[in-house]
Structures are given as structure tokens and as C-alpha cells.
VEXDREN-173802 format. One record per residue (C-alpha): residue number from 1; chain; y, x negated, z. Coordinates in steps of 0.02 Angstrom, whole numbers. Example, Ala and Ser with C-alpha at 12.3 -4.5 7.8 and 13.67 -1.06 7.14 Angstrom:
BEGIN
1, A, -225, -615, 390
2, A, -53, -684, 357
END
This chain:
BEGIN
1, A, 3333, -8623, 3449
2, A, 3404, -8593, 3276
3, A, 3572, -8660, 3223
4, A, 3643, -8484, 3216
5, A, 3578, -8448, 3392
6, A, 3656, -8610, 3455
7, A, 3822, -8570, 3371
8, A, 3821, -8397, 3449
9, A, 3776, -8467, 3621
10, A, 3919, -8591, 3611
11, A, 4035, -8453, 3552
12, A, 3984, -8343, 3699
13, A, 4028, -8483, 3822
14, A, 4195, -8512, 3737
15, A, 4237, -8326, 3739
16, A, 4196, -8319, 3924
17, A, 4308, -8471, 3954
18, A, 4453, -8397, 3854
19, A, 4444, -8238, 3957
20, A, 4430, -8331, 4123
21, A, 4573, -8450, 4085
22, A, 4680, -8298, 4045
23, A, 4644, -8231, 4219
24, A, 4678, -8400, 4300
25, A, 4839, -8423, 4203
26, A, 4904, -8259, 4270
27, A, 4868, -8310, 4450
28, A, 4909, -8495, 4460
29, A, 5071, -8590, 4452
30, A, 4987, -8733, 4358
31, A, 4993, -8778, 4172
32, A, 4806, -8816, 4159
33, A, 4746, -8637, 4132
34, A, 4866, -8616, 3986
35, A, 4816, -8784, 3911
36, A, 4631, -8745, 3932
37, A, 4657, -8570, 3862
38, A, 4737, -8640, 3704
39, A, 4600, -8771, 3683
40, A, 4461, -8644, 3710
41, A, 4542, -8526, 3585
42, A, 4537, -8666, 3457
43, A, 4352, -8693, 3497
44, A, 4318, -8507, 3484
45, A, 4406, -8497, 3316
46, A, 4312, -8649, 3250
47, A, 4146, -8571, 3303
48, A, 4192, -8405, 3222
49, A, 4234, -8497, 3061
50, A, 4067, -8590, 3067
51, A, 3972, -8427, 3089
52, A, 4074, -8346, 2951
53, A, 4030, -8492, 2835
54, A, 3846, -8451, 2870
55, A, 3877, -8269, 2827
56, A, 3844, -8218, 3007
57, A, 3942, -8089, 3104
58, A, 3928, -8133, 3288
59, A, 3911, -8000, 3421
60, A, 4076, -7943, 3496
61, A, 4116, -8018, 3666
62, A, 4114, -7907, 3819
63, A, 4279, -7824, 3864
64, A, 4276, -7916, 4030
65, A, 4168, -8033, 4133
66, A, 4115, -8027, 4314
67, A, 4224, -8150, 4405
68, A, 4255, -8195, 4584
69, A, 4441, -8227, 4567
70, A, 4481, -8393, 4651
71, A, 4587, -8380, 4806
72, A, 4665, -8552, 4791
73, A, 4686, -8699, 4673
74, A, 4531, -8789, 4738
75, A, 4421, -8638, 4698
76, A, 4504, -8621, 4527
77, A, 4468, -8805, 4495
78, A, 4284, -8782, 4538
79, A, 4273, -8629, 4425
80, A, 4355, -8720, 4279
81, A, 4242, -8870, 4302
82, A, 4089, -8755, 4296
83, A, 4156, -8667, 4141
84, A, 4174, -8833, 4053
85, A, 4001, -8892, 4108
86, A, 3930, -8731, 4034
87, A, 4027, -8759, 3872
88, A, 3969, -8940, 3864
89, A, 3787, -8888, 3886
90, A, 3803, -8760, 3746
91, A, 3885, -8890, 3634
92, A, 3748, -9018, 3674
93, A, 3617, -8889, 3624
94, A, 3715, -8861, 3463
95, A, 3717, -9048, 3426
96, A, 3526, -9049, 3435
97, A, 3503, -8919, 3298
98, A, 3643, -8961, 3175
99, A, 3690, -9089, 3044
100, A, 3839, -9126, 2934
101, A, 3997, -9025, 2966
102, A, 3913, -8916, 3097
103, A, 3861, -9069, 3196
104, A, 4038, -9139, 3185
105, A, 4100, -8973, 3255
106, A, 3971, -8979, 3395
107, A, 4024, -9156, 3442
108, A, 4208, -9104, 3443
109, A, 4164, -8956, 3556
110, A, 4071, -9072, 3673
111, A, 4217, -9194, 3678
112, A, 4344, -9058, 3711
113, A, 4240, -8983, 3851
114, A, 4224, -9154, 3933
115, A, 4412, -9184, 3920
116, A, 4453, -9012, 3990
117, A, 4334, -9041, 4136
118, A, 4420, -9205, 4177
119, A, 4590, -9119, 4164
120, A, 4523, -9004, 4302
121, A, 4484, -9159, 4408
122, A, 4297, -9167, 4370
123, A, 4215, -9337, 4378
124, A, 4185, -9403, 4202
125, A, 4002, -9396, 4151
126, A, 3919, -9522, 4037
127, A, 3830, -9386, 3937
128, A, 3922, -9221, 3957
129, A, 3809, -9072, 3935
130, A, 3653, -9174, 3970
131, A, 3673, -9206, 4156
132, A, 3557, -9067, 4215
133, A, 3369, -9093, 4209
134, A, 3345, -8927, 4116
135, A, 3480, -8963, 3987
136, A, 3370, -9042, 3859
END
């Protein structure tokens, strides 16, 4: 995977998370969707800036995503934990193909995803993004 491909893959996960947290924030009386939304927007903006610095225009995100809207807080928690696992996996893939400032960005993305997952009551993982056999 090229660095640009990895940046775009991480961006796609972040865009999906931003959209999903917007949906969750509208349906839950809980501050976590808003906090996660703000954090994911920062990640998205950082990834857009990194792609811009490479002279790359990323593909536009879809207008919406298929989503089984959670019916309760427990389901929302599971969804958020999965979103953050997906973001962590994309960031771990980015770490593998970057150096310098781009690697520092990838590590920050990985850290933020891990912290957001824990905020959604996920068990902390020793190597976020690398806990699946197919992750790398």
C-alpha cells in the first residue's frame, strides 16, 4: 500500500466516523458522540492537510453511509467501539508506510482512536489497530 493510499484509507474511516457520530449525537443524551465527533473532525482535517501537502485531492466522501441506527446506549457503544477499531487499524496501516511528520500524524491518529474507544467503554488494547490476525 502506498502512503497516499494509506492516508486516503484512514481519511475514509475518519469521514465515516464523523458522519456516524453526527447521527449518534442527534439520538443520544450522552456527551460522548459530540466529543468523538469533534475529535474525529480534527483527525479528518489533519488527514486532509497531509494529503494536500502531497498535492493529492482525495475522493469526496459519500453523502451518507449505511447504518443500523442503534436502538439503545449499549448498541451505540458497540458501534462506536467498532468505528474506533476500524480507525485504529487504518492508522496502524498508515504507521507502516510513513516516516517523519506523516508518521507522527499516524501515531497521533492511532492514539486518539484508542482513547476514543476507551471513552466508549472498550477494553484498552496493548497494540491498538494490531489486535486482529489480518491487521498486519
